C-alpha positions as CSV (number, residue, x, y, z in Angstrom):
1,M,4.7,0.4,-27.8
2,R,4.0,0.4,-24.3
3,K,0.3,-0.5,-22.7
4,G,-1.1,2.4,-22.2
5,Y,1.0,5.0,-23.9
6,D,0.1,6.3,-27.5
7,N,3.6,7.7,-28.4
8,E,6.3,5.9,-26.6
9,D,9.1,8.3,-27.7
10,E,7.1,11.3,-26.0
11,F,7.5,8.9,-22.7
12,D,11.1,8.0,-23.1
13,R,12.6,11.4,-24.2
14,R,13.2,12.6,-20.7
15,E,14.6,15.8,-21.9
16,D,11.2,17.1,-22.8
17,L,9.7,16.6,-19.1
18,P,10.6,18.6,-16.1
19,L,13.9,17.7,-14.5
20,L,13.3,16.6,-11.3
21,P,15.4,15.0,-8.4
22,S,15.6,11.3,-8.0
23,F,16.9,9.6,-4.9
24,G,17.4,5.9,-3.9
25,A,17.5,4.2,-0.3
26,Q,18.7,7.2,1.2
27,R,16.3,10.1,2.4
28,P,16.2,13.2,0.6
29,P,17.0,16.2,2.0
30,G,14.2,18.9,2.4
31,L,11.1,18.6,0.7
32,Q,10.3,19.2,-3.1
33,Y,6.7,20.2,-3.8
34,M,5.0,19.5,-6.6
35,M,0.8,19.6,-7.3
36,G,-1.1,17.5,-8.8
37,G,-3.2,13.7,-7.8
38,C,-2.2,10.3,-7.9
39,G,-3.9,7.3,-9.5
40,I,-5.0,4.1,-7.9
41,A,-6.3,0.6,-9.1
42,G,-6.5,-2.6,-7.2
43,T,-8.0,-6.0,-8.6
44,I,-8.8,-9.2,-6.5
45,D,-9.7,-12.8,-7.7
46,V,-11.8,-14.4,-4.8
47,N,-11.8,-17.6,-5.8
48,G,-7.9,-17.3,-5.4
49,G,-7.3,-17.8,-9.1
50,K,-3.9,-15.9,-10.2
51,I,-4.1,-12.6,-12.2
52,P,-0.9,-11.6,-14.6
53,G,1.0,-8.9,-14.0
54,S,0.2,-7.2,-17.4
55,T,-3.3,-7.3,-16.1
56,I,-2.4,-4.5,-13.3
57,T,0.2,-2.7,-15.6
58,S,-2.7,-1.9,-18.4
59,M,-5.1,-0.8,-15.4
60,L,-2.5,1.5,-13.9
61,T,-0.7,2.8,-17.0
62,T,-3.8,4.0,-18.8
63,M,-4.1,6.3,-15.9
64,R,-0.8,8.3,-17.9
65,E,-2.1,11.9,-16.7
66,R,-2.5,11.0,-13.1
67,E,1.5,10.7,-12.7
68,N,4.7,13.1,-13.6
69,G,7.4,10.0,-13.1
70,L,8.2,11.0,-9.1
71,G,7.2,7.3,-8.4
72,A,4.8,4.5,-8.8
73,G,4.9,0.9,-7.6
74,Y,2.6,-2.7,-7.1
75,S,1.8,-5.0,-4.5
76,A,0.9,-8.8,-4.9
77,Y,-0.7,-11.1,-2.7
78,G,-0.8,-14.8,-3.2
79,L,2.7,-14.4,-4.9
80,F,5.2,-17.2,-3.4
81,P,5.1,-21.1,-3.8
82,K,3.6,-23.5,-0.7
83,E,7.1,-23.7,0.7
84,Y,7.6,-19.8,1.2
85,K,4.3,-19.0,2.2
86,D,4.8,-19.1,5.7
87,H,8.1,-17.1,6.2
88,Y,8.1,-13.4,6.8
89,C,9.1,-12.3,2.9
90,M,11.5,-9.1,3.9
91,Q,12.1,-7.1,0.8
92,F,14.9,-4.3,0.9
93,F,16.7,-1.1,-1.0
94,F,20.1,-0.9,-0.8
95,D,22.0,2.2,-1.7
96,D,25.4,0.2,-1.6
97,E,27.1,-3.3,-0.2
98,D,27.6,-1.8,3.6
99,S,24.0,-1.1,3.8
100,R,23.2,-4.3,2.7
101,I,25.8,-6.0,5.2
102,A,24.5,-3.9,8.0
103,A,20.9,-5.0,7.5
104,E,22.0,-8.4,7.2
105,E,23.8,-8.5,10.7
106,Y,20.4,-6.8,11.9
107,L,18.1,-9.7,11.0
108,K,20.8,-12.5,11.9
109,D,20.8,-11.3,15.8
110,R,17.2,-11.3,15.8
111,G,16.2,-14.3,13.4
112,E,16.8,-17.0,10.9
113,I,17.6,-16.0,7.1
114,V,15.5,-18.8,5.5
115,R,16.4,-17.8,1.8
116,E,17.9,-14.9,0.4
117,G,18.6,-13.1,-2.9
118,S,18.3,-10.6,-5.1
119,V,15.0,-9.6,-6.7
120,P,15.3,-9.7,-10.8
121,T,15.3,-6.0,-12.2
122,K,15.7,-5.1,-16.0
123,R,17.7,-1.8,-17.1
124,V,14.7,0.7,-18.4
125,R,16.6,3.1,-20.6
126,S,14.1,6.2,-19.9
127,M,14.9,5.8,-16.0
128,R,17.4,8.1,-14.5
129,P,19.5,7.1,-11.6
130,P,20.4,6.3,-8.6
131,F,19.3,2.6,-8.8
132,P,19.1,0.8,-5.4
133,S,19.9,-2.8,-5.7
134,V,16.4,-4.8,-4.4
135,W,17.0,-7.8,-2.3
136,R,14.6,-10.3,-0.9
137,Y,14.8,-12.3,2.6
138,F,12.6,-14.9,3.5
139,F,13.1,-15.0,7.5
140,D,11.8,-16.4,10.7
141,P,11.9,-14.2,13.8
142,Q,13.1,-15.5,16.8
143,P,11.3,-13.6,19.6
144,R,13.3,-14.5,22.5
145,S,16.5,-13.2,21.3
146,K,18.7,-10.7,23.4
147,M,18.3,-8.1,21.0
148,F,14.9,-7.2,21.3
149,V,14.1,-4.8,24.0
150,L,10.9,-6.6,25.0
151,R,11.1,-10.5,24.9
152,D,8.7,-13.1,23.7
153,Q,6.7,-10.3,21.4
154,T,4.8,-12.0,18.7
155,P,6.4,-12.6,15.7
156,D,4.0,-10.0,14.1
157,E,6.0,-7.3,16.9
158,C,9.3,-8.7,15.9
159,I,9.0,-8.0,12.5
160,V,7.5,-4.4,13.1
161,D,10.8,-3.8,15.4
162,I,13.4,-5.1,13.0
163,V,11.6,-3.0,10.0
164,L,11.1,0.3,11.9
165,G,14.8,-0.1,13.2
166,I,17.0,-1.0,10.1
167,N,14.5,2.3,8.3
168,G,15.3,4.4,11.2
169,T,19.2,3.2,12.0
170,I,20.8,2.4,8.7
171,P,22.0,4.7,6.0
172,G,21.2,3.7,2.5
173,A,19.0,0.9,3.8
174,M,15.2,0.6,3.3
175,C,12.6,-2.2,4.1
176,V,10.2,-2.0,1.6
177,S,7.7,-5.1,2.4
178,S,7.7,-7.8,5.3
179,G,4.7,-9.7,5.1
180,K,3.9,-13.2,4.1
181,D,3.1,-14.2,0.6
182,M,3.1,-10.9,-0.3
183,A,6.1,-8.5,-2.0
184,V,6.2,-5.0,-3.1
185,F,7.5,-3.7,-6.2
186,K,8.2,0.4,-6.5
187,G,10.3,2.9,-7.6
188,N,10.8,6.3,-8.7
189,G,9.3,6.4,-12.3
190,Y,6.4,6.3,-14.2
191,S,4.5,3.3,-13.5
192,Y,5.2,1.8,-17.2
193,E,8.7,2.0,-16.2
194,I,8.7,0.7,-12.5
195,A,6.6,-2.1,-14.3
196,E,9.4,-2.9,-16.8
197,H,12.2,-2.1,-14.0
198,Y,10.8,-5.6,-12.5
199,D,9.3,-7.5,-15.4
200,L,5.9,-7.8,-13.8
201,E,4.6,-9.6,-16.8
202,R,6.8,-12.5,-15.1
203,Y,4.2,-12.7,-11.8
204,Q,1.1,-13.7,-11.1
205,A,-1.0,-13.0,-8.0
206,S,-4.1,-13.5,-6.2
207,M,-4.6,-9.5,-5.7
208,W,-2.7,-6.6,-7.1
209,L,-2.6,-3.0,-5.7
210,S,-0.9,-0.2,-7.8
211,H,0.0,3.5,-7.7
212,S,0.9,6.0,-9.7
213,R,2.5,9.2,-7.8
214,F,2.0,13.2,-8.6
215,P,3.0,14.2,-5.2
216,T,1.9,17.2,-3.5
217,N,3.8,17.7,-0.2
218,S,6.7,14.6,-0.5
219,P,9.7,14.3,-2.7
220,G,10.1,11.6,-5.3
221,W,12.7,9.0,-3.8
222,W,12.4,5.0,-4.1
223,A,11.4,3.9,-0.4
224,G,8.6,7.2,-0.6
225,A,6.7,5.5,-3.5
226,H,3.6,3.7,-2.9
227,P,2.3,1.2,-1.8
228,I,3.7,1.6,1.5
229,S,3.7,-1.6,3.6
230,L,4.1,-2.9,7.3
231,L,3.8,-6.5,8.1
232,D,1.5,-7.8,5.3
233,W,-0.7,-4.4,5.2
234,S,0.1,-2.4,1.8
235,V,-1.6,1.1,1.3
236,C,-1.9,3.1,-1.9
237,H,-3.2,6.6,-1.4
238,N,-4.5,9.4,-3.8
239,G,-4.8,12.6,-2.0
240,E,-3.1,14.2,1.1
241,I,-4.0,13.9,5.3
242,T,-4.4,17.4,6.5
243,S,-4.4,16.0,10.0
244,Y,-1.0,14.2,9.6
245,G,0.5,15.9,13.0
246,V,-2.2,14.7,15.2
247,N,-2.4,11.3,13.3
248,R,1.7,10.9,13.5
249,K,1.3,11.8,17.6
250,L,-1.2,8.7,17.9
251,V,0.8,6.0,15.9
252,E,4.4,7.4,17.7
253,M,2.7,7.1,21.3
254,N,1.8,3.5,20.2
255,G,5.5,2.7,19.3
256,Y,5.8,3.3,15.3
257,R,8.8,5.0,14.0
258,L,8.0,7.4,11.1
259,S,10.7,7.5,8.3
260,L,9.2,7.5,4.6
261,L,8.6,11.5,4.5
262,T,5.1,10.9,3.4
263,D,1.2,10.8,5.0
264,T,0.5,7.8,3.6
265,E,3.1,5.8,6.1
266,V,0.7,6.9,9.1
267,V,-2.1,5.9,7.2
268,T,-0.6,2.4,6.8
269,Y,0.2,2.1,10.7
270,L,-3.1,3.0,11.7
271,W,-4.9,0.2,9.5
272,D,-2.2,-1.9,11.5
273,L,-3.0,-0.3,15.3
274,L,-6.6,-0.5,15.0
275,V,-7.1,-4.0,13.0
276,R,-4.2,-6.1,13.8
277,R,-3.6,-4.7,17.8
278,H,-6.9,-3.5,18.5
279,N,-8.9,-6.1,16.7
280,L,-11.3,-3.8,15.5
281,P,-13.6,-4.9,12.3
282,P,-12.2,-3.6,9.0
283,Q,-15.4,-1.1,8.6
284,V,-15.4,-0.3,12.3
285,A,-11.0,0.8,11.1
286,A,-12.9,2.5,8.2
287,F,-15.5,4.4,10.0
288,A,-12.8,5.6,12.8
289,L,-10.4,7.0,9.8
290,A,-13.4,8.2,8.1
291,P,-15.9,9.0,10.6
292,Q,-19.7,10.4,9.8
293,Y,-20.7,13.8,10.7
294,Y,-22.5,14.0,14.3
295,S,-25.6,14.8,12.4
296,Q,-25.7,11.9,10.7
297,I,-24.8,9.9,13.9
298,E,-28.2,11.1,15.7
299,R,-30.3,9.4,12.8
300,M,-29.0,6.4,13.4
301,D,-30.5,3.3,15.4
302,E,-29.8,3.5,19.0
303,R,-26.9,0.6,19.1
304,S,-25.5,1.7,16.0
305,R,-25.4,5.7,17.4
306,K,-23.6,4.4,20.8
307,L,-21.0,2.3,18.8
308,A,-20.4,5.4,16.3
309,E,-20.1,8.3,19.5
310,Q,-17.7,5.6,21.5
311,I,-15.4,5.4,18.2
312,R,-15.5,8.7,17.7
313,M,-14.4,9.5,21.3
314,T,-12.0,6.9,21.4
315,Y,-10.1,7.3,18.1
316,K,-10.7,11.1,17.6
317,E,-6.8,11.4,17.0
318,A,-7.0,8.5,13.9
319,F,-9.5,10.9,12.0
320,L,-8.0,11.4,8.7
321,N,-9.0,15.0,7.6
322,G,-8.8,16.1,4.3
323,P,-9.3,14.5,0.7
324,F,-8.2,10.9,0.2
325,S,-9.1,7.9,-1.5
326,I,-7.5,5.0,-0.7
327,L,-6.6,1.0,-1.5
328,V,-5.8,-1.3,1.5
329,G,-4.2,-4.9,1.0
330,R,-3.4,-7.6,3.6
331,S,-2.8,-11.3,3.3
332,R,-4.3,-12.5,6.8
333,P,-6.6,-14.2,7.8
334,D,-7.2,-14.1,4.0
335,I,-6.1,-12.1,1.1
336,T,-8.4,-9.1,1.2
337,L,-8.7,-5.9,-0.8
338,I,-10.5,-3.1,0.9
339,A,-11.0,0.3,-0.7
340,M,-12.6,3.5,0.7
341,A,-12.6,7.5,0.4
342,D,-13.2,10.3,2.8
343,R,-16.1,11.5,4.3
344,K,-16.7,14.1,1.9
345,K,-15.4,12.0,-1.2
346,L,-13.2,14.6,-2.8
347,R,-10.9,12.3,-4.3
348,P,-12.8,9.6,-7.0
349,L,-12.9,6.1,-6.3
350,L,-15.0,3.6,-8.2
351,F,-15.9,-0.1,-7.8
352,G,-16.2,-3.0,-10.5
353,R,-17.0,-6.6,-11.0
354,S,-16.3,-8.9,-13.4
355,M,-18.7,-10.8,-15.8
356,D,-18.3,-13.9,-13.8
357,G,-18.2,-12.5,-10.5
358,S,-14.5,-13.9,-10.1
359,R,-12.8,-10.3,-9.9
360,Y,-13.4,-7.2,-8.2
361,Y,-12.1,-3.9,-8.7
362,A,-11.1,-0.5,-7.2
363,V,-9.8,2.6,-9.1
364,S,-9.9,6.1,-9.8
365,E,-11.1,6.1,-13.3
366,E,-13.3,3.5,-15.1
367,S,-11.2,3.3,-17.8
368,A,-8.9,1.5,-15.6
369,V,-11.3,-0.9,-15.5
370,R,-12.7,-0.9,-18.9
371,V,-8.7,-1.7,-20.3
372,V,-9.0,-5.3,-19.1
373,E,-12.9,-6.0,-18.5
374,E,-14.6,-3.9,-21.3
375,Q,-18.4,-5.8,-19.8
376,A,-17.6,-5.0,-15.8
377,T,-20.1,-4.1,-13.8
378,T,-19.5,-0.8,-12.0
379,W,-20.3,1.2,-9.3
380,V,-19.9,4.3,-6.8
381,G,-20.0,3.7,-2.9
382,N,-20.8,6.2,-0.3
383,P,-18.3,8.7,1.3
384,G,-16.2,7.0,3.9
385,S,-17.8,3.3,3.4
386,P,-15.9,0.8,2.4
387,M,-15.7,-1.7,-0.2
388,I,-14.4,-5.3,0.9
389,A,-14.0,-8.1,-1.2
390,Q,-11.9,-11.5,0.2
391,V,-10.3,-14.6,-1.0
392,G,-13.0,-17.6,-0.7
393,K,-15.8,-15.0,0.7
394,G,-16.5,-13.1,-2.3
395,L,-17.9,-9.4,-1.8
396,M,-18.3,-9.1,1.7
397,R,-19.3,-5.2,1.4
398,K,-20.0,-3.0,-1.5
399,G,-19.7,0.6,0.1
400,T,-23.1,1.4,-0.4
401,E,-24.0,0.0,3.3
402,A,-24.7,1.7,6.6
403,P,-21.4,1.8,8.5
404,F,-21.9,-0.7,11.1
405,E,-23.8,-3.2,8.9
406,G,-23.2,-6.8,9.3
407,V,-20.8,-5.8,12.9
408,F,-23.4,-6.4,15.5
409,R,-24.6,-10.0,15.6
């Protein structure tokens, strides 16, 4: 019996479930609307120890009522051996051989493929086709390549340019992760199916993020499943971003191109824009995305109030309106887990700590913690306030602090 399900046959017999459309790496036509709410679960070992894939699988699959088979996924950090940690790991979905060849030529024109190969997958009887092939390239960009419109960009900017270029111009090809020492494993299916498809039990990582979909305003397809990733960022999101149009204009004005048909894509690009490109501390970026009300800002001390007003004015288009809880992962400068809810906390989010203090958790439901750590300490954060845990530094924020605590020196 698969972990998290009382009756395996119930979830293997697809004829008992709604027949929903399924798509691979090719963008699906139109939109299919389904109502519901998603499940998110993340865990990090702040000592840098390895967490088996079976742990995150158990955490996510125990929240089975939070998915309908239209997508699930996992991101793993601290995954690869030393010889590959400093190369960008670019992982793709391909619908056919032509799309794979086209993407490889695109890469070769812009850098060096250090190593390539298919990602091991297993056929899962209950999953419905299509099944895109999954390929991994360890890659080093060449910033002076004549194929880049702007020469001598940073390697990160080269990778962003490559990812957005392939996703937007090569039919049947989608880059689903592109960071260092991390990878995304996702697809169109239930959480237990995706875990089995990628045989996650064979992997160990210092941090895992995961998501099971019950989409509201986006179609079910492989590339649109969460986590949504760019560079070393990966984002899992439960909720709906009603300010998507304004947020999209902001990231597009800053050079990002959206192609994944989900509001979570814009959240991922906002984190990249605010933290990597604008150098905002994560807790300040979190405030820009989920700012406090002006009535709350008026009660802050003078220094905090001035900063809050400046952030609200400067990044007003970055404000994420609507209900959400999100998990954010990154691998640089160190592996970090960030978890936060919207400023009204209209979606559930709970934090946890293992008894020995080495592991931290962020989940939609407490059951996702108890299934792997029965004696864990749990707590809830304040609306809009991020919990931040980092390898080597431990718990940096509980999510209950004042917005700018630790920002001023």
